[in-house]
N, C-alpha and C positions, 0 to 999 in steps of 0.2 A: 527747747523750751518746755517746761513742765507747767501745765495748768492743773491744779488740784481743785476738784469740785466736791463739796460736801453738802448733803441735804437737798440736792437738785430735785429729787422726786416731789418735794413739797411745792416746787415752782410749776410743775406740770409739763416740763419739757425735757428732752433728752440731753445727755451729757455732751454728745458730739456738737449739738447746736450751740451750747454755751461755750465750749472749748473753741469752736470756730470763731465766734465773735471776739473772744479774748485774744486769740492768736492774731486775727486781722488787725486789731487795735495795737497790739505790741509790735507787729511788723510796721505799721504806719508810724510808730515812734522810733523806728530803726533800732528796736530792742527785741528782735525775734527770739533770742536765746534766754531772755530773762524770765524767771518764774513768776506766776501769779496764782494766788489762791482765791477761789470763789466759795463763799460760805452762804448757803441759803438757810435762814434761821426764822424764828418766830418773832412776833411783835414784842413780846416780853423781853426776850434776850437783846434785841436791837435797842429797845428803850433803855435798858441797863447800860449798854455800851454808849449810847448817845448821851446819857446823863453823866457817865464817868469821864468821857473824853471831850464832850462839847458843852457840858453843864446845861443841857436841855433835857428836861424830864418828860419826854414824850417819845413815842416810837417814830422812826423815820423809815423811808423806803430803802435807803442805801447809805453805807459808810465805807470810806476807803482809808486804808492806813499804809502809807508808803513804807517800803522796807529800808532798813538801815544797812543791809548787807549787799555787797556787789553781786550782780547776777540775779537779783530779785527785784521785781517791781513792787510787790506788796500784797496786801490782803484786802478783799472786798467782801463786805457783809451785806446781804440783800434780804429783806423781809417780804416774801411774796404776797402776804395778805395786805400789807400796807401798800405795796406796789400796785396791786390790783385796784385798790380804791383810788389811788392817785391817777392811774391810767384812765379810769372812768371820768375823773374830774378834768383831765386834760383832753377828753374826747378821743383817746387813742385806744387801740386794741391792747390788751394785756401783753401779748407777745411782742408787739412793737415797742411798748414802753419798757419791757424787761430788756430787750435788745439795746435800747438807748441807755438804760442804766449801766449795763455791763460795759459798753463802749465808753460812755462818759467817765465811769470810774477808772478804767484802765488809763484813759487820757490824764485824769487827775494824778494817778500814780506816776505817770511819765512827765509831770511838771506843768501840764495845762491847768489853767484856772479861768475864772470868769468874774474877777473882782472889778474889772473895768470893761467898758463897752468894747474896746478893741480886743481884749482878751476873750470876751464872750463871743464875739464874732469869729475869731480865729478858731476857738474851740468848736463852735457850731458848724463851721465849714468842714473841719476835720471829722466830726461825728457823721455829718451827712455823706462825706466821701466814703468813709468806712462802711456805713450801713448800706449805701447804694451798691457797693461792691460785694456785699455778702449775699 
């Protein structure tokens, strides 16, 4: 499995930490050999992506884009400045919130969703299991 990380310095944590989280989540999906790209970007760039792909003209903390190629999970874009504000709003530490974003996004790439209550519960259970083991 290759996990590519770009711009992590802006998030304030080491590459090994982010790689470990992404790998744990991919293993939990039984896709340990599939590639994931984590891109840490600024609020301006993620706002542009959010507008282009979701038609929402505001920055968001994270976006994930599933791959169309076998052997890849996809790409995850995280805006640390937005994530830091959201962490405060949720009463979480920035590091814990960032960990949740990485795991949550990898699960999305693997097919998990939270459109229904049952889906949300299943996804939350998996997140908790992965984060607890990290």
